[in-house]
N, C-alpha and C positions, 0 to 999 in steps of 0.2 A: 832183529829188533827194528821197530819203526813206530811212527806216530800216525794216528788216523783220527780225523774229526768225524765222529759218529753222530748222525742226525736222525730225527724221526722217533717213532715209537716202535716197540717190539723189535729191537735191533738184534739181528742174528748174523753170524759169519762163520767161515771156516778158513783154515790156512791151506794154500795150494802152492806147490813149487813152480807152477806155470800158470798163465792166464787161461786155464781151462779146468774142467772137472774130471780129467783122466785120473788123477790122484788127488784126494783131498783129505785133510786131517781135521777131525772134529773132536768133541769131548767124548771121553770113554764112558761116561755115564756112571762111573763108580767113585772116582776120586777127583775132586776139584783140581784142575791144573794138569790133568793127564790127557794125552791125545791118543786117538785111535784112527787108523786108516778107515775112511768112510764112516767115521763116528757121527754123533749127533751135532746139530748146530750149537755153536757157542753163543751165549747171550750176554748182553751188558744191560744193567738195570735202568740206566738213564742215558740220554744223549750227552755227549761231551767229547773232550779231546783225550784220547787214550794212548798210552805207551803199550805196545804189544810186543811180546817176546815169544818165540817158538824155537824149540830144539827138536828137530825132526828125528835126530838120532836117539835122543833120550826119551822122545815122545812126551815132552812137557811143554807147558805154555803158562804165560801170566798176562794179565790185563790190568792196567792201572789207570784210573781216571786222573787227569792232571789239570791243575790250574796253576799258572806260572806267575812268579813275582821276582822282583829284583831286590836284593838285600845287600847291605854292607855299610861301612862307616861313611861312604860317600853319599848315601841315600838319606832322605828326610827321616826315616825311621831307624837309621843306624843298623846294627846287627840284631836288633830286637823285633823289628816289624817290617814285613815285606811291603814294597810298593807294588801293588797289583798290576799285572799286565792284562791287556784285552786281546782276545783272538779275533783276527780279521779273516773271515772265511773266504773272501775274494782273493786277497794277496797270500793267504795261508801262512801268516806270520803273527807272532805275539808282539805287542807294542805298548810302550808307556812313554809319555813325555813328562819330564820332571826336572827339578833343579838338583844338580849333583855338586857336591863339594870335592875337594882334592881328597882322595882316599882310594878305597877298593870296593868292588862289587862282585856278586855272583848271582847266577840264576838258580832258583830252587822251586820245586813243585810242592804244592799243597801246604805251604807254610811250615815245612819241617825239613830236616837235613837228610832224610832217607834217599832223596833223589835231588842232586844238585849238579850244576855244570859250571866249570871254570875254564880258563884257557892256559894250559900248562906251557905251551910254546909261544904264547902271545902272537898267534898267526891268524886269528879270526875264526879258528875252528875250535869247537868246544869238546871237552872231555868230561866224562862223568867223574865228579869229585876233583876236578882240575883246580889249578891255582886261582887265587883271587885275581880279578882283572883290575889293573890300576886306572884311576882317573887322575890325570896329571893337571888338568885345567878345570877350574870350577865354572859352572854355567848351566844353562838350560839345554837339556839333551832330549832327543828322541832315541830311545833304545829299542832295537828290534831283536827278536829271537826267532830263528828259522830252523825248525825241527823237521822240515820236509826234505832237506838236502842231506846227502851223505856228508859226514864230518860236520854235524850240526853247526850252524853259523850264527853270528850276531853282528850287530853294528851299533856303534855309539856315535850318533850324529849330533854335533853341537849346532843348536839353532841360532 
C-alpha cells in the first residue's frame, strides 16, 4: 500500500517488486482489479492523489483517488463537514490552517468514512480507522498530513 500523486494526462503504470522491468504486474484485461505478470498498463482516469494497493500473491490491486479533510467536533464543521486540506506537491504533504476548539479530530478521504485515519497510540503515527485525535488547547493550528512516509504521520502545530 502507498500513496502517489499522479500528474499529467493519459496516466499509466504497473507494479514492480524492484526498480526495474525484470518482473512487472499489470492489469489482466478481463477483471478490474486483477493483476497479471507482464499484463497491460493500468490507467487512472484523471490526475490526482491516489492510494494504491497491490497483493502480488493474490494478484489483485486497487486504486482510489483521494482528497483529504479534517473532521471532528474540534473543527469549524464539527462531525458533519470536512475542513478541506490542500496538497502541496513540493513538500508532498496535505495541509490546512484553521481554528480548532477543544475536542477531537480525524483525517478522512473523499468526505466519507470509507477511508479515515486516527492515532490509536497517540504517537504521531496514523492507523486506518484509528482513534480520534484530541485537541486539548483551542487556537489557530496548521495541520499537516504526510502519507509519503511509512507509519503515515501528522502534525498539529499551534500558530
